[in-house]
C-alpha positions as CSV (number, residue, x, y, z in Angstrom):
1,X,44.6,158.0,166.9
2,X,41.4,157.7,169.1
3,X,37.9,158.4,167.3
4,X,35.6,159.7,169.8
5,X,32.0,159.2,169.6
6,X,28.6,161.0,169.9
7,X,28.3,161.9,173.6
8,X,32.0,161.6,174.3
9,X,33.1,164.1,171.4
10,X,30.2,166.5,172.6
11,X,31.4,166.4,176.2
12,X,34.8,167.4,175.1
13,X,33.7,170.0,173.1
14,X,31.6,171.4,176.0
15,X,34.7,171.1,178.3
16,X,36.6,173.0,175.7
17,X,34.1,175.7,175.5
18,X,34.0,175.9,179.6
19,X,37.9,175.9,179.6
20,X,37.9,178.9,177.2
21,X,35.5,180.8,178.8
22,X,37.4,180.3,182.1
23,X,40.5,181.9,180.5
24,X,38.5,184.9,179.2
25,X,38.2,183.6,175.5
26,X,35.0,184.1,173.4
27,X,31.8,182.0,174.5
28,X,31.1,179.3,171.9
29,X,27.6,178.0,171.5
30,X,24.2,179.2,172.4
31,X,21.9,178.5,175.2
32,X,20.2,175.9,173.1
33,X,23.5,174.1,172.3
34,X,24.2,174.2,176.0
35,X,20.8,172.6,176.9
36,X,21.1,170.0,174.2
37,X,24.7,169.1,175.6
38,X,23.1,168.9,179.0
39,X,20.2,166.9,178.1
40,X,22.6,164.5,176.2
41,X,24.9,164.1,179.4
42,X,21.9,163.6,181.5
43,X,20.6,160.6,179.2
44,X,24.1,158.9,179.1
45,X,24.0,159.2,183.0
46,X,20.4,157.7,183.1
47,X,21.4,154.8,180.8
48,X,24.5,154.3,183.3
49,X,22.4,154.1,186.4
50,X,19.8,151.8,184.6
51,X,23.0,149.4,184.3
52,X,24.1,150.0,187.9
53,X,20.6,149.2,189.0
54,X,20.4,146.0,187.1
55,X,23.5,145.0,188.3
56,X,22.7,145.7,191.8
57,X,19.3,143.6,191.4
58,X,21.1,140.8,190.0
59,X,23.5,140.6,193.0
60,X,20.5,141.0,195.4
61,X,19.0,137.9,193.7
62,X,22.1,136.0,193.7
63,X,22.6,136.5,197.3
64,X,18.8,135.6,198.1
65,X,19.3,132.4,196.1
66,X,22.4,131.5,197.9
67,X,20.5,132.0,201.3
68,X,17.5,130.0,200.2
69,X,20.0,127.2,199.0
70,X,21.7,127.3,202.5
71,X,18.3,126.9,204.2
72,X,17.2,124.1,202.0
73,X,20.5,122.3,202.6
74,X,20.4,122.7,206.3
75,X,16.8,121.6,206.5
76,X,17.7,118.3,204.5
77,X,20.6,117.5,206.7
């Protein structure tokens, strides 16, 4: 059995509420709960974007270092 944590469980709950609303079911939660869910998803997205930014910066520095190393090796020859 898979346990869901924090944002995942809340996202699943939000999706369930959306599906229930589409099916004509009762509205679950309030506007404040919806805002809280959106804010949590936004924070998760910000964390993921920061991770992607860090990886891209790492790749840029790796490529720049490789170019510099190749230039130095050609100058030495």
